[in-house]
C-alpha positions in Angstrom: -3.8 -28.1 12.4 -2.6 -26.0 9.5 0.7 -24.3 9.2 1.2 -20.7 10.1 1.1 -18.2 7.2 3.8 -15.7 6.3 3.8 -12.6 4.1 4.9 -12.2 0.5 5.2 -8.9 -1.3 5.0 -7.7 -4.9 6.8 -4.3 -5.1 5.5 -3.3 -8.6 1.9 -3.9 -7.6 2.3 -2.7 -4.1 0.5 -5.8 -2.8 1.0 -8.1 0.1 -0.2 -11.7 0.4 -0.4 -14.1 3.4 0.4 -17.7 2.3 1.7 -20.8 4.0 5.5 -20.9 4.0 7.1 -23.4 1.6 10.8 -23.3 0.6 10.3 -25.6 -2.4 7.7 -23.4 -4.2 8.2 -20.0 -6.0 5.3 -17.6 -5.4 4.1 -15.4 -8.2 1.9 -12.3 -8.0 -1.7 -13.0 -9.2 -1.8 -9.5 -10.7 1.4 -9.2 -12.7 2.9 -12.8 -12.5 6.2 -11.5 -11.2 8.0 -13.3 -8.4 6.9 -12.5 -4.9 9.4 -11.6 -2.2 9.2 -13.4 1.1 9.2 -10.7 3.9 8.4 -12.7 7.0 5.5 -13.3 9.4 5.8 -10.0 11.4 5.3 -7.8 8.3 2.6 -5.1 8.2 2.0 -3.7 4.7 1.7 0.0 4.1 -1.3 1.4 2.3 -1.1 1.0 -1.5 -1.3 4.8 -2.0 1.6 5.5 0.3 4.4 5.7 -2.3 7.1 6.9 0.2 6.4 3.9 2.5 6.7 1.5 -0.4 10.0 3.1 -1.5 11.3 2.7 2.0 10.2 -0.9 2.0 11.9 -1.5 -1.4 15.2 -0.2 0.0 14.9 -2.4 3.0 14.1 -5.5 1.0 16.9 -4.9 -1.6 19.3 -4.6 1.3 18.2 -8.0 2.6 16.2 -6.8 5.7 13.2 -9.0 6.4 10.4 -8.9 9.0 10.7 -12.2 10.9 9.5 -12.7 14.5 12.0 -13.3 17.2 11.5 -15.3 20.4 10.8 -12.2 22.4 8.4 -10.4 20.0 8.4 -8.6 16.7 11.2 -8.1 14.1 12.8 -5.2 15.9 13.4 -1.7 14.6 12.7 -1.0 11.0 12.8 2.6 9.5 9.5 3.9 8.4 10.5 7.0 6.4 12.9 7.8 3.6 14.7 10.3 5.9 15.4 7.6 8.4 16.7 5.4 5.6 19.0 8.2 4.3 20.3 8.9 7.7 21.2 5.2 8.3 22.7 4.8 4.8 24.9 7.9 5.3 26.1 6.4 8.6 26.8 3.1 6.9 28.9 4.8 4.2 30.9 6.8 6.8 31.5 4.0 9.3 31.9 1.1 6.9 29.1 -0.9 8.5 27.0 -3.1 6.1 23.8 -1.4 4.9 21.5 -4.1 6.2 22.9 -3.8 9.8 22.8 0.0 9.7 19.2 0.0 8.5 18.0 -1.9 11.5 19.8 0.2 14.1 17.4 1.8 16.6 19.6 4.9 16.9 22.4 6.2 14.7 25.5 7.4 16.7 
């Protein structure tokens, strides 16, 4: 039986690839040869033309947020629009909470 596959993303190409997970190997994009980012097995890629969704994804990935499955289901809440990201980042600046934790909050107080 084969190993489960996980998702890797190339932000400049706006491409997602499912590949077996291996910690010893660096993945490179077949289009541009840049390093792929491991995003997790519960990742669903936005359409390539949806530039706002890819910008939102870029902010999440640069903050260290990934899409790993938990024992009870999916990865939990992740913002889908730039306005949700801005709202959570403003909250993080005001409250002193780390950006990664504020971005995965379901509701902002």
